[in-house]
LOFIMI-854169 format. One record per residue: x, z negated, y of N, C-alpha, C, CB in turn. Coordinates in steps of 0.001 Angstrom, whole numbers, padded with zeros to 6 digits, always signed. Atoms other than C-alpha are relative to their C-alpha. Glycine has a CB too. Layout:
N
XZYXZYXZYXZY;...
This chain:
374
-000098+001163-000579+100683-086262+051388+000804+000464+000756+000290-001138-000651;-000833+000026-001008+103241-085051+052979-000375+001466+001069+001552-000068-000712;+000476-000457-000742+101843-081937+054349-001480-000708+001408-000151+000892-000931;+000705+000652-001405+098827-084369+055945+000380-000782+000452-001075-000444+000089;-001143+001545-001120+101882-086882+057436+000152+001545+001146+002606-001049-001149;-001127-001345-001362+103485-083354+058936-001492+000794+001021+001276+002189-001469;+000644-000854-001178+100051-081859+060318-000457-001538+000813-001581+001326-000576;+000718+000585-001093+099054-085593+061724+000878+000024+001167-000469-001393-000299;-001254+000018-001212+102554-085970+063737-000209+001593+000797+001960-000142-000904;-000012-001506-000979+102248-082323+064806-001402-000377+001035-000359+001866-001233;+000546-000090-000716+099152-083326+066174-000628-001047+001452-000483+000419-000744;-000067+001541-000480+099915-086335+067779+001265+000432+001422+000752-001407-001648;-000850-000339-000801+103066-084743+069549-000665+001109+000811+001199+000305-000664;+000064-001095-000764+101296-081510+070553-001215-000669+000836-000211+001495-000820;+001393+000635-001109+098551-083641+072127+000983-000782+001256-001363-001592-001047;-000980+000006-000555+101340-085665+073355+000966+000801+001098+000297-000120-000740;-001187-000938-000928+102967-083015+075799-000430-000058+001203+000218+001630-000318;+000007+000117-001052+100875-084056+078178+000192-000910+000751-000615+000305+000174;-000480+001285-000869+102277-086491+081117-000792-001164+000684+000624+000492+001044;+000890+000884-000915+099607-087800+082479-001484+000185-000514+000130+000456+001658;+001237+000385+000063+096082-088647+082035-000634+001219-000379-000490-000628+001191;+000569-001607+000090+093732-085567+080514-001173-000157+001359-000954+000485-001936;+001064-000747-001632+090771-084218+083305-001138-000440+000040-000425+001720+000136;+001473+000439-000605+087960-085893+084420-000041-000548+001160-000711-000935-000743;+000316-000208-001312+086081-086224+087338-001029-001290+000101-000622+001583+000329;+001261+000957-000304+083676-089460+088795-000956+000308+000726+000260-001074+000538;+001448-000223-000828+080181-089531+089342-000547-001231+000568-001195+000576-000945;+000558+001078-000152+078542-092400+091013-001814+000295+000168+000795-000665+001230;+001587-000804-000067+074388-091524+090988-000704-001737+000210-000688+001229-002011;+000464+000972-000527+072441-094369+092856-001007+000077+000093+000358-000309+000841;+001382-000076+000024+068934-094750+092979-000798-001212+000596-000364+000208-001347;+000236+001019-001309+067083-096733+095507-002008-000695-000392+000189+001384+002055;+001046+000460-000146+063712-098605+094989-001137+000311+000658+000224-000734+000221;+002114-000574-001166+060317-096838+096239+000631+001287+000440-000814-001341+002222;-000798-001086-000693+062767-093953+096706-000470+001298-000857+001773-000294-000044;+000163-001161+001180+062504-090421+095057+001627+001086+000625-002142+001132+000197;-001327-000724+000293+066335-089205+096531+000791-000865-000364+000627+000732+001033;-000732-000051+000740+069141-089958+094452+001635-000264+001107-000387+001348-000857;-001116-000012-000897+072448-090675+096361+001247+000801-000911+000385-001669+000490;-001068-000340+000947+075514-088801+094504+001540-000595+000515+000000+001687-000142;-000537-000013+000062+078775-089550+094575+001526+000609-000781-000536-000511+000208;-000643-000551+000416+081720-087183+093691+001241+000823-000188-000445+000098-000044;-000863-000398-000752+085172-086927+093138+001068+000902-001268+000600-001366+000906;-000863-001302+000919+086866-084064+091260+001399+000567-000046-000535+001158+000279;-001448+000040+000133+091086-083606+090704-000026+001214+001039+000767+000196-001661;-000457-000866-000577+092077-081436+092893+001271+001329-000462+000251-000775+000865;-000436-000857+000502+094578-079939+090627-000960+000824-001063+001056-000510-000399;+001011-000889+001000+091382-079065+088065-000578+000970+001376-001539-001168-001039;+000427-001065-000540+089576-077104+090860+000656+000909+000497-000620-000216+000672;-001025-000875-000587+092826-075367+091924+000208+001428-000785+001360-000816+000011;-000113-000388+000878+092817-074316+088458-001157+001360-000139+000025-001115-000775;+001267-000449+000577+089298-072841+088282+000058+000675+001546-001383-001232-000649;+000462-000614-001217+089149-071534+092036+000764+000144+001331-001050-000629+000285;-001580-000325-000396+092824-070919+092929+000081-000662+001951+000331+002321-000205;+000127+000223-001963+092708-072641+096544+001397-000157+000294-000969-001660+000763;-001703-000647-000408+096835-072240+096735-000298+000844+000480+001147+000459-000979;+000675-001384-000068+096306-069623+098472+001595+001250+000194-001352-000029+001711;-001342-000461-000321+100166-069366+099921+001073+000096-001152+000509-000892+001019;-000245-000096+001175+101111-070010+096473+001168-000333+000130-000272+001054-000624;-001573+000840-000095+103844-072594+097475-000135-001248-001158+000331-000857+001890;+000202+001092+001309+102709-074977+094372-000247-001254+000827+001503-000228-001181;+000182+000701-001151+101383-077568+096996-001383+000748+000814+001479+000040+000859;+001055+000229-000790+097792-078051+098762-000562-000460+000857-000393-000149-000223;+000123+000177-001473+096873-078126+102168-001060-000483+000092+000099+001063+000863;+001231-000030-000584+094246-079618+103933-000609+000883+000319-000076-000481+000783;+000644-000907-000660+093456-077149+105347-000469+001323-001309+001088+000471+001332;+000509-000533+001379+093700-074595+102412-001755-000894-000606+001567-000445-001266;+001233+001067+000916+090864-077475+100636-001040+000428+001539+000590-002497-000399;+001510-000357-001203+088506-077272+103897-000331+000855-000006-000077-000023+001372;+000589-001237-000257+088516-073647+104104-000935+000597-001227+001145+000941+000341;+000487-000345+001291+086898-073796+100591-001055-001032-000216+001114+000020-001121;+001143+001190+000305+084853-076568+100870-001321+000973-000621-000540-001023+001726;+001981-000548+000348+081164-074622+100660+000717+000874-001575-001187+001802+001891;-000371-000620+001904+083195-072841+097344+000150-001100-000873+001666+000925-000317;+000071+001775+001289+083882-076693+095594-001226-000524+000117+001138-001651+000450;+000560+000203+000413+080768-077452+096427-001354+000400-000763+000227-000408+000470;+000747-000490+000566+078699-074538+095250+000725-000129-001750-000274+001347+000775;+000082+000129+001632+081034-074576+091901-000469-001108-000843+001197+000120-000489;-000177+001484+000854+080627-078304+091445-001954+000504-000230+000708-002112+001279;+001315+000147+000683+076954-078088+092137-000491+000864-000737-000888-000182+000716;+000132-001347+000777+076425-075083+089829+000114-000636-001554+001371+001282+000439;-000142+000720+001839+077098-077707+086860-000328-001630-000074+001973+000114-000730;+001447+002151+000345+075082-080944+087330-000841+000688-000082-000608-001694+001484;+000995-000027+000241+071575-080532+086548-001126-001250+000000+000220+000533-000878;+000751+001249+000065+068926-083356+087694-001258+000283-000265+000050-000794+001147;+002211-000449+000221+065145-083845+086448-000361-000826-000303-000876+001045-001120;+000753+001053+000682+062507-086170+086219-001407+000420-000194+000047-001299+000765;+001652-000809+000756+059399-084938+083966+001013+001080-000493-001729+000795+001355;-000121-001104+000451+059764-081688+083753+000829+000602+001312-001382+000611-000474;+000216-000970-001327+060563-080764+087706+001496-000635+000000-001423-000262+001520;-001611+000062-000398+064676-080458+088927+000113-000647+000855+000735+001091+000367;-000364+000522-001372+066037-082515+091753+001038+000828+000177+000362-001537+000193;-000828-000547-000870+067594-080318+094027+001377-001007+000598-000976+000445+001096;-000819+000777-000055+071404-080935+094558+000009+000168+002040+001389+000441-001156;-000702-000783-001607+072250-080683+098667+001022-000710+000344-000976+000014+001484;-000730+000861-000419+074762-081779+100400+000080-001072+001362+000793+000651-000083;+000159+001236-000776+074602-085340+102640+001342+000103+000678-000280-001428-000884;-001597+000322-000933+078388-085159+104270+000908+000833-000594+000759-001680-000094;-001031-000346+000011+081483-083715+104888+000510-000570-001616+000639-000464+001312;-001192+000031+001760+084254-083407+101175+001284-001007+001369+001039+002794-001063;-001359+000723-000375+086970-085859+102053+000358+000063-000912+000207-001246+000505;-001116-000526+000797+089812-086384+100106-000186-001596-000269+001557+000899+000674;-000318+001544+000342+090433-089855+097928+001316+000218-000559-001077-000836-001118;-001110+000317+001768+093437-091029+095844-000526-000881-000812+001673-000770+000103;+000282+000997+001722+093337-091954+092255+001459-000319-001207-001332+001268-001225;-001837+000009+000570+095984-093149+089981+000493+001451-000586+000293-001253-001562;-000904-001274+000524+096586-089802+088722+000420+001366+001422-001186+000861-001475;+000180-001119-000647+096308-087648+091860-001336+000003+001214-000170+001009-001159;+000667-000723-001375+094535-086110+095093-001509+000692-000479+001193+001431+000674;+001331+000404-000268+090479-086066+094678-000804+000983+000638-000017-001132+000759;+001038-000062-000901+087790-084073+096725-001152-000699-000307-000323+001204+000214;+000986+000533+000012+085326-085846+096896-001613+000629+000778+000549-001101+000434;+000734-000781-000564+081662-084519+097518-001091-000838+000099-000147+001214-000588;+001209+001166+000486+078502-086388+098861-000641+000971+000353-000375-001618+000652;+000756-000909+000310+075573-085487+097890-001977-000780-000192+000881+000666-001464;+001031+000679+001027+071733-086282+097141-001277+000757-000904-000708-001017+000866;+000633-001053+000440+069422-084813+095053-001365-000698-000135+000640+000674-001272;+001539+000696-000724+065890-085452+096025-000987+000686-001361-000604+000871+002162;+000178-000375+000672+063755-085285+092856-002024-000580+000635+001082-000333-001227;+001842+000199-000621+058947-085407+093777-000145-001133-000864-001479+001481-000380;+000677+001371+000751+059002-088350+091596+000257-000162-001112-001341-000140-000095;-000620+000386+001215+060938-090869+089455-000467-000637-001346+000755-000692+000372;+001331+000883+000554+058943-091118+086620+000987-000321-001934-002181+001491-000025;-000362-000002+001597+060496-092221+082494+001357-000724-000308+000147+001590-000587;-001732-000247-000071+064076-091625+082854+000302+001644+000502+000815-000255-001848;-000879-001489-000443+066540-089324+084519+000687+001240-000702+001057-000362+000592;-000435-001015+000843+067362-086202+082635+001227+000635+000576-001068+000981-000225;-001175-000844-001518+071045-085124+084209+000688+001146-001630+002110-001866+001297;-001411-001638+000252+073114-081570+082523+001186-000106+000566-000364+001628+000770;-001648-000342-000130+076823-081867+083000+001230+001037-000309+000412-000756-000511;-000953-000910+000442+079329-079258+082581+000783+000269+000786-000368+001009-000409;-000984-000567-000638+082090-078761+084993+000731-000247-001390+000531-000614+001498;-001699-000243+000621+085174-077274+083485+000005-000247-001320+001239-001034+000606;+000228-000389+001674+083804-077471+079781+000193+001231-000063-001422-000249-000709;-000241-001147+000649+084384-073804+079922+001814+000510+000322-001252+001108+000597;-000771-000039-000197+088044-073992+080319+000625-000869-000277+000006+000296+000667;-000366+001576+000683+088842-077418+079198-000951-000664-000680+000360-001060+000995;+000603+000772+000865+086913-078489+076670+000537-001759-000350+000097+000905-001160;-000210+001910-000277+088327-082344+076850-000098-000518+001291+001526-000631-000367;+000656+000386-000927+087219-082361+079952-001340-001417+000122-000385+001224+000220;+001012+001053-000109+085010-085590+080825-000337-000276+001410+000455-001260-000658;+001682+000714-001272+081780-087093+083355+000618-001153-000581-002386+000330-000352;-000134+001605+000095+082858-090688+083934-001381-000198+001062+001826-000798+000678;+001229+000144-001501+079188-091296+085802-000355-002131-000295-002396+001591-000484;+000749+001387-000224+078321-095066+086947-001239-000054+000614+000733-000866+000772;+001612-000557-000630+074234-094702+087266-000376-001739+000183-001409+001222-001497;+001352+000891-000575+072285-097506+089212-000744+000343+000113-000192-000531+000921;+002054-001301+000201+068696-097197+088077-000219-001424+001566-002069-000389-002832;+001058+001085-001117+066486-098959+091103-000787-000838-000271-000891+000516+000762;+000227+001876+000013+066191-102212+092312+001041-001156-001335-002143-000257-000576;-001611+000455+000859+069811-102817+089944+000851-000106+000872+000739+001042-001084;-001410-000258-000541+073108-103543+091054+000979+000028-001167+000457-001136+001063;-000690-000024+001080+074675-103140+088090+000129+001446-000363-000583-000832-000996;-000046-001617+000314+076358-099921+086920+000204+000255-001023+000833+000790+000560;-000122-000425+000967+075560-098326+083935+001520+000904-000666-001096+000560+000124;-001382-000771+000262+078991-096642+082486-000664+001241-000749+001290-000937-001042;+000158-001283+000774+078308-093022+080772+001115+000987-000091-001070+000705+000534;-001011-001175-000078+080536-090268+079750-000715+000739-000407+001273+000060-000662;+000450-001529+000516+079881-086823+079416+000847+001151-000425-000680+000612+000994;-001506-000960+000429+082156-084360+077396-000959+001198-000828+001539-001069-001383;+000886-001720+000618+080889-080859+074977-000867-000410-000355+000470+001070-001240;+000708+000396+000941+079006-083069+072803-000627-000646+000388+000381-000379-000866;+001701+000982-000725+076768-085024+075462+000511+000404+001304-000326-002284-000185;+001029-000546-001030+076127-082718+078056-000931-000295+000286-000348+000857-000041;+001733+000105-000016+072662-083664+078209+000022-001042-000071-001010+000575-001006;-000050+001647+000390+071988-087380+078306-000840-000199+001528+001994-000974-000236;+001399+000426-000214+068967-089087+079656+000417-001883+000924-001026-000029-002015;-000850+000924-000795+069955-092034+082743-001328-000741+000488+001121+000732+001271;+002003+001145+000265+066776-095282+081786+000228-000472+001952+000115-002639-001909;+000213+000526-000894+065343-096281+085075-000318-001899+000521-000779+000830+000088;-000831+001396+000445+065822-100110+083917+001300+000029+000368+000060-000294-001522;-001961+000480-000638+069153-101923+084977+000218-000276-001310+000527-001701+001325;-000530+000660+001986+071347-102403+081369-000242-001058-000259+001557-000165-000567;-000174+001036-000135+070914-104957+079960+001957-000349-000655-001382-000622-000715;-001792+000767+000163+074286-107039+078726+000524+000947-001060+000169-002004-000743;-001044-000458+001500+074686-105866+075161-000147+001600+000429-000841-000471-002096;-000648-000660-000891+074584-102633+076617+001083+000659+000986-000256-000172+000140;-001669-000383-001333+077334-102575+079370+001579-000379-001031+000030-001806+002037;-001180+000547+000912+079192-104812+076261+000149+001304-000962-000410-001598-000942;+000425-001266+000624+078356-101246+074119+000902+001197+000516-001545+000271+000329;-001197-000888-000988+079802-098979+076795+001370-000159+000312-000313+000018+001212;-001549+000390-000187+082774-100324+077449+001198-000238-001705-000180-001763+000971;-000591-000677+001387+083765-100560+073770+000278+001093-000385-000545-000116-000846;-000359-001906+000332+083361-096700+073542+001245+000558+001012-001702+001235+000531;-001083+000010-000646+085662-096847+076291+001420-000542-000441-000359-000525+000941;-001289+000938+000843+088186-098905+074964+000858+001217-001315-001048-001756-001151;-000615-000941+001178+088450-096584+071867+000447+001484+000442-001153+000197-001194;+000549-000861-000764+087921-093905+073946+001635+000579+000317-001096-000653+001268;-001484+000351-001192+091374-094786+076355+000618-000052-000849+000299-001334+001054;-001435+000076+001006+093739-095762+073163+000028+001508-000851-000122-001552-001373;-000652-001238+001172+093101-092556+071486+000123+001441+000952-001367+000370-001640;-000428-001167-000565+093833-090224+074446+000722-000745+000983-001061+001072+000467;-001108+001109-000731+096455-092768+076043+001225+000260-000972-000551-001919-000017;-001093-000332+000505+099288-090873+074273+001186-000729+000084+000177+000984+000362;-000623+000605+000028+101793-092675+075505+000165-001798-001313-000171+000153+001289;+000545+001182+000162+100268-096172+074273+000446+000550-002099-002048-000260+000910;-000630-000145+001554+100332-094293+070619+001108+000224-000445-000406+000801-000630;-001315-000208-000052+103243-093355+070683+001303-000951+000065+000006+000643+000882;-000639+001081+000047+104876-096566+071477+000015-001091-001179-000359-000464+001008;-000302+001087+001770+103085-098571+068332+000222+000995-001269-001780-001149-000636;-000336-000695+001044+103388-095238+066042+002081-000369+000085-000744+001877+000277;-001014+000602+000714+107324-095931+066549+000339-001097-000552+000656+000066+000423;-000561+001578+000501+107414-100047+066209-000461+000027-001201-000544-001438+000780;+000760-000960+001399+105286-098631+063042+001172+000211-001185-000574+001912+000594;-000968-000833+000902+107663-096297+061550+000530-000762-001166+001230+000506+000806;-000983+000758+000670+110038-098339+060171-000453-001019-000785+000853-000507+000828;+000930+001401+000529+106913-100945+058849+000560-000031-001780-002273+000357+000188;+000269-000202+001703+107305-099625+055007+001418+000122-000434-000988+001523-000548;-001157-000312+000389+111056-099456+055130+000896-001067+000500+000323+001293+000392;-000724+001761+000043+113727-102454+054434+001795+000392+000287-000276-001046-002186;-001239-000298+000306+117422-102054+055898+000983-000315-000918+000387-000149+000721;-000868+001094+000953+120013-102527+053371+001309+001077-000098-000876-000527-001867;-001668-000377-000366+124013-101674+054056-000268+001271+000997+001144+000553-001625;-000120-000588-001108+123381-099963+057460-001163+001116-000804+001693+000426+000589;+000625-000725-000135+120662-097732+055694-001429-000173-000161+000472+000676-000504;+001369-000278+000370+116998-096926+055761-000657-000260-001580-000110+001417+000330;+000828-000383+000944+115167-097615+052257-001659-000773-000241+000904-000159-001149;+001636+000402-000201+111601-097674+051115+000011-001207-000643-001228+001035-000692;+000084+001348+000113+110584-101070+051337-001258-000338-001334-000393-000600+001629;-000062-000001+001804+109665-103188+047666-002053+000036+000059+001108-002177-001060;+001570-000215+000453+105776-103635+048034-001251+000001+001828-000444-001880-001401;+001437-000872-000987+102677-102523+050257-000534-001546+001084-001967+000729-001591;-000243+001380-000555+102352-106745+051539+000571-000161+001032+000607-000736-000680;-001113+000218-000754+105644-106814+053310-000461+000605+000853+001254+000305-000367;-000229-000635-000805+104671-103899+055278-001796+000120+000136+001107+001155-000297;+001352+000434-000120+101010-105096+055382+000180-000939+001536-000542-000960-001547;-000125+001001-000792+102442-108242+057020+000741+000648+001396+000783-001160-000784;-001029-000606-001056+105214-106325+059261-000879+000887+001191+001186+001119-000887;+001154-000750-000365+102019-104073+060560-000596-001171+000703-000889+000713-001221;+000373+001486+000133+100242-107222+061366+000824-000857+001035+000305-000543-001537;-000672+000756-001489+102599-108926+063746+000269+000600+000923+001163-000625-000007;-000839-000505-001292+103697-105880+065811-001415+000234+000694+001213+001564-000172;+001030-000336-001012+099939-104866+066375-000982-001755+000662-001220+001322-001029;+000282+000874-000692+098858-108227+067072+001369-000616+001500-000386-000962-001216;-000774-000144-001571+101884-108941+069817-000429+000880+000687+001420+000307+000089;+000610-000706-000888+100774-105946+071098-001273-000531+000587-000176+001139-000526;+001568+000207-000602+097226-106731+071695+000315-001188-000150-001495+000553-000700;+000310+001301-001003+097958-110175+072616+000986+000360+001473+000618-001775-000908;-000618-000293-001408+100512-109078+075636-001041+000579+001001+001219+001069-000127;+000671-000761-000916+098281-105886+076864-001706-001144+000133-000128+001910-000756;+001209+000851-000744+095047-108202+076814-000234-001013+001191-000410-000672-000819;-000009+001514-000926+096717-110931+079080-000066+000622+001220+001453-001155-000080;-000023-000993-001525+097969-108138+081755-000871+000386+000288+000660+001134+000202;+001334-000022+000179+094639-106717+081047-000777-000210+001078-000328-000793-000858;+000717+000752-000376+092682-109099+082206+000609-000622+001434-000246-000823-001090;-000548+000198-001630+094930-110414+085523+000358+000991+000586+001127-000803+000252;-000244-001498-001544+095450-106874+087042-001768+000281-000111+001446+002276-000646;+001555-000449-000867+091437-106052+086640-000464-000929+000850-001324+000221-000931;+000333+001186-000657+090822-109415+087774+000208-000217+001483+000641-000923-000614;-000368+000152-001576+092881-108624+090909+000694-001468-000145-001526+000039+001226;-001134+001549+000054+095782-112031+090099+001018+001020+000321+000350-001188-001796;-001326-000562-000121+098688-109593+089563-000482+001562+000322+001019-000243-001471;+000478-001676+000305+098812-105674+090334+002092+000339+000247-001703+001071+001831;-000881-000984-000530+101778-103387+090422+000058+001146-000107+000886-000134-000197;+000195-001298-000508+102625-099929+091841-000197+000952-001293+001256+000428+000947;+000017-000722+001868+101320-097509+088995+001328+000679+000211-001556+001487-000611;-001124-000814+000205+104745-095396+089429+000559-000518-000599+000682+000417+000812;-000637+001608+000856+106404-098599+088372-000286+000110-001264-000723-001584+000424;+000861+000476+001790+103976-099248+085324+000524+001055-000568-002032-000009-000325;-000395-001219+000769+104102-095739+084539+000997+000208-000767+000138+000850+000639;-001265-000958+000391+107769-094868+084326+000184-001009-001342+001598+000143+001351;-000137+000064+001273+108111-098084+082225-000558-000063-001152+000383-000509-000074;+000477+000463+000971+105552-097818+080379+000945+001440-001090-001890-000203+000183;-001261-000672+001042+107849-094298+079167+001184-000799-000433+000731+001216+000693;-001154+000483-000054+110879-096376+079242-000500-000587-001715+000423-001095+001493;+000528+000501+001016+109453-098191+076629+000269+000058-001481-000913+000300+000163;+000421-001354+001199+108219-095015+074484+001618+000030-001052-000306+002142+001171;-002050-000016+000238+112561-094538+074466+000434-001240-000719+001108-000119+001740;-001166+001383+000394+113769-097790+073698-000785-000257-001529-000087-001867+001409;+000462+000962+001049+111541-098460+070853+000046+001335-000951-001638-000984+000251;-000549-001165+001079+112254-094959+069302+001455+000148-000463-000253+001349+000579;-001172+000108+000385+115589-095015+069652+000634-001030-000435+000526+000342+000679;+000018+000779+000346+115255-098037+068452+000036+000235-001622-000812-000544+000666;-000063-000129+001758+114599-096770+065123+000972+000712-000633-001172+000660-000609;-001144-000781+000830+117736-094792+064193+001099-000939+000079+000473+001536+000611;-000579+000156+000217+120017-097423+064057-000983-002111-000087+001121+000898+000725;+000629+001356-000301+117528-100863+063914+000283-001114+000654-000190-000457-000814;-000594+001258-001410+119073-103405+066856-000521-001177-000723-000879+000099+001982;+001080+000517-000237+116303-105097+066894-001532-000605-001723-000388+001329+001148;+001264+000186+000892+114809-105092+062969-000497-001773-000217+000449+000754-001642;+000240+001205+000120+112981-108042+062254-000958-000231+001007+001105-000768+000027;+000543+000677-001271+111762-108434+065379-001064+000753+000909+001184-000292+000888;+000224-001262-000093+110032-105726+066091-001393-000424+000892-000054+000905-001508;+001031+000244-001108+106862-107099+067816+000446-001576+001067-001692-000216-000956;+000196+000665-001344+108696-109146+070277+000407+000960+000721+000700-001296+000325;+000071-000921-000703+109611-105819+071370-001646+000351+000501+000725+000987-000740;+000935-000256-000516+106380-105240+071431-001263-001161+000922-000334+000650-001027;+000884+000092-000738+104730-108041+073087+000538+000054+001302-000699-000984-000286;-000601-000231-001701+107392-107473+076230-000341+001085+000171+001577-000057+000448;+000658-000248-000848+106585-104313+076639-001515+000482+000251+000647+000533+000313;+001012+000289-000246+103270-104975+075961-000703-000148+001130-000025-000651-000439;+000495+000597-001423+102878-106808+078793+000027+001112+001208+001046-001310+000466;+000192-001013-000989+103508-103812+080823-001355+001131-000435+001533+000794+000124;+001029-001206+000729+100928-101248+078812-000926-000976+000131+000239+000742-001721;+001416+000518-000550+098372-103895+079715-000354+000206+001172-000192-001260-000045;-000314-000829-001360+098981-102691+083199-000563+001397+000177+001503+000195+000151;+000450-001648+000776+098540-099098+082025-001645+000336-000003+000486+000012-001930;+001452-000287+000369+095256-099716+080542-000472-000659+001139-000619-000546-001461;+001026+000177-001074+093788-101624+083585-000024+000366+001068-000232-000921+000253;+000158-001122-000443+094535-098813+085375-001269+001153-000086+000951+000350-000426;+000660-001171+000535+092419-096588+083918-001603-000917-000387+001043+000811-001540;+000974+000715-000283+089564-099419+083691-000388+000044+001815+000419-001396-000632;+000790-000368-001825+089334-099349+087683-000070+001392+000571+000948-000731+001353;+000862-002197-000142+088899-095118+087607-001306-000181-000393+000703+001651-001470;+001624-000448+000796+085859-096188+085272-000983-000523+000913-000388-000783-001698;+001264+000786-000628+084776-098934+087695-000224-001307-000093-001117+000410-000451;+000396+000790+000824+084089-102135+086824-001716-001146+001068+001744-000901-000518;+000702+000405-000693+080686-103439+087421+000352-001808+000543-001192+000382-000722;-000101+001343-000474+080886-107157+089062-000729-000975-000651-000328-000073+001250;+001555+001816+000337+077837-109191+088131+000260-000076-001435-002528+000363+000240;-000061+000547+000991+079006-108243+084342+001835+000438-000045-001224+000511-001139;-001263+000196+000641+082869-108473+084648+000286-000380-001070+000583-000587+000461;-000494+000791+001176+083579-110802+081915-000899+000767-001405-000407-001885+000286;+000333-000284+000801+081646-108723+079166+000978+001981-000159-001616-000423+000178;-000134-001677+000295+083177-104925+080120+001166-000214-000147-000374+001258+001067;-001212+000119-000064+086835-106578+080195+000180-000548-001536+000466-000862+001241;-000407+000288+001951+085982-107856+076675+000014+001110-000753-001165-000928-000966;+000359-001182+000513+083912-104772+075619+001053+001058+000097-001156+000395+000604;-000925-000301+000372+086489-102886+076470+001252-000082-000622-000025+000152+000389;-000749+000351+000771+089665-104574+074905-000567+000249-001577+000297-001276+000421;-000113-000234+001982+087814-104709+071763-000023+001840-000387-001997-000916-001042;-000057-001722-000197+087361-100882+072368+001617+000188-000745-000073+000666+002133;-001349-000573+000205+091206-100492+072713+000199-000485-001662+001272-000696+001229;-000090+000267+001125+091439-102651+069598-000447-000068-001491+000106-000487+000239;+000318-000610+001018+089174-101045+067454+000345+001408-000153-001147-000182-000113;-000825-002060+000058+090996-097175+068868+001048-000663-001212+001379+000982+002200;-001423+000982+000688+094533-099417+067543-000313+000335-001532-000033-002133+000339;-000030+000166+001592+093196-100384+064305-000192+001076-001113-000986-000874-000304;+000402-001421+000289+091355-096754+063355+001392+000689-000159-000965+000706+001237;-000692-001353-000199+095363-095003+063939+000452-001420-001253+000973+000977+001719;-000852+000590+000871+096749-097750+061611-000559+000320-000732+000373-001156-000066;+000263-000728+001390+094437-097497+058932-000029+001548-000559-001152-000361-000261;-000246-001048+000016+095000-093907+059045+001764+000060-000651-000417+000486+001412;-001526-000039+000057+099279-094505+059585+000411-000849-001090+000698-000475+001323;-001109+000271+001170+100112-096989+056664-000715+000298-001305+000608-001648-000038;-000252-000517+001120+098730-095576+053732+000848+001069-000569-000843+000185-000230;-000803-001417+000016+100343-091891+054049+001540-001034+000643-000899+001680+001398;-000938+000520+000214+103550-093827+055237+000748-001093-001278-000122-000309+000941;-000589+000314+001173+103758-096230+052166+000051+000528-000909-000220-000742-000366;+000177-000898+001634+102587-093483+049622+001304+000803+000685-001929+001248-000534;-000806-000881-000496+105811-091387+051756+001524-000562+000179-000620+000448+001232;-000495+000867-000652+108103-094694+052360+001290+000221-001146-000911-001434+000273;-001058+000506+000607+110658-093910+049521+000567+001402-000203-000263-000971-001268;-000720-001447-000104+111552-090012+050237+000543+000169+001258-000936+001226-000234;-000628-000463-001167+113914-088100+052284-000909+000729+001099+001047+000887-000443;+000744-000449-001084+111537-086710+054153-000679-000797+001291-000897+000555-000606;+000698+001213-000788+109860-089895+055554+001161-000142+000822-000510-001479-000875;-001093+000937-000506+113415-091474+056129+000854+000888+000926+000926-000673-001245;-000532-000898-000772+114934-088652+057420-001034+000736+001090+000623+000915-000919;+000129-000694-001189+112700-085951+059113-001142-001134+000696-000524+001746-000249;+000734+000217-000757+109807-088204+060062+000300-001716+000882-001224+000296-000818;-000233+000761-001036+111464-091454+061210+001609+000172+000931-000222-001370-000653;-001586-000277-001168+114950-090041+062480-000759+001203+000795+002002+000758-001001;+000307-000952-001217+114024-086509+063784-001566-000055+000667+000263+001563-000548;+001209+000749-001294+110437-088057+064542+000334-000683+001248-000836-001187-000565;-000826+000429-001063+112121-090437+066533+000555+000339+001503+000754-000047-000510;-000561-000642-000907+114546-088545+068323-000796+001222+001202+000945+000518-000833;+000843-000498-000391+111671-086542+069339-001040-000562+000804-000279+000428-000792;+000686+000736-001081+109351-088817+070814+000937-000450+001092-000713-001202-000558;-001019+000437-000852+112803-090151+072342-000191+000722+001540+001434+000371-000728;-000399-000725-000989+113291-086991+074356-001368+000436+000646+000946+001115-000467;+000891+000036-000730+109677-086461+075197-000664-001433+001105-000734+000463-000915;+000469+000791-000663+109249-089483+076507+001060-000439+001286-000418-000973-000927;-001065-000239-000756+112463-088977+078391-000592+001413+001397+001353+000500-001285;+000537-001214-000924+111091-086211+080262-001591-001149+000953-000738+001869-001477;+000360+000654-001427+107956-088453+081247+000605-000857+000976-000872-000615-000127;-000640+001419-001196+110012-091136+082801+000891+000884+000857+001206-001584-000851;-000663-000718-001185+111989-088305+085082-001231+000409+000552+001095+001249-000298;+001867-000400-000849+107971-086633+086004+000163-001126+000784-001888-000097-001129;+000460+001025-000577+107032-090516+086686+001067-000958+000952-000592-000679-001081;-001356+000596-001116+110110-091450+088627+000142+000440+001029+001336+000145-000320;-000797-001235-001726+110757-088682+091069-001773+000634+000104+001974+002190-000644;+001492-000049-000642+106556-088313+091014+000432+001795-000195-000405-000935+002043;+000586-001514-000074+106936-084548+089902-001360+000432-000545+000902+000870-000715;
């Protein structure tokens, strides 16, 4: 059990070494009823393009518009070589439909390609194969918004190494399909939101312990640990659901740098609290207070995915349900392991104290990066 817990902690800390979200690109495919051409907008992060095409020719660590523009044709060739569309058994070749532009996303600057895919005839479904960056970054994903002919609702799809080839239905998606898609997105984004995971785990680590005489000791019952975990998770869920909804509906907005910096600070405080137990018994209050900030972080992810305006409520509910399911999966792995090891020095010193110090140090580095936009 110790080996399994140590392996889990190592994997989480290794993954958490990324201060920013993993590599994504954003594709919008729109088909027009009665036409055989599909319009394509493709946003690809400049940092990813620089990695594979070495755009930074002067090696100063910064990309200028001139450096990007000079390689515009190379960027287009590289991108279109990793996206294939076909209808029936016939390919739909991609052609440039406008000049390359730049756009700002929550995590940096993206090159924007405007393309047209011409099909001899749309029949059945549009077969799509996506392979951008998979050879150098298996964790990369393509986030696709597909607008079927005659529909205004966007269908969300995710392309990864395990789902590189998918079919796009030519009929607009049903409501349950929109709900399902955003549930999946919610689960995925809590699992790759390493700062959110570490904040939650930092609050949960003492749940199987009690404070006696200024020292942490193993708790007496599993029931008490479960109640403590439920209080923390419920408070965190309620808080981030409130601000996620407010931000997604554009009722309240905060600067991205402020939100991301505050999230890093919340991880530091939650981890350092484990060393002295300052808010012992009231960790749910800490979870609620900082959960409000984490909700704005989730909202930025949801904004990047794109919200279908005609199914806004379904998308919000689905994404939030997915986040909660992802959290419950983490808790289901954590709680049995932690309770089994609660009485050992390995857990009290190695996991709780040393682990909390490591998490605080990592989050401090995130805070510096985010505050000064490094």
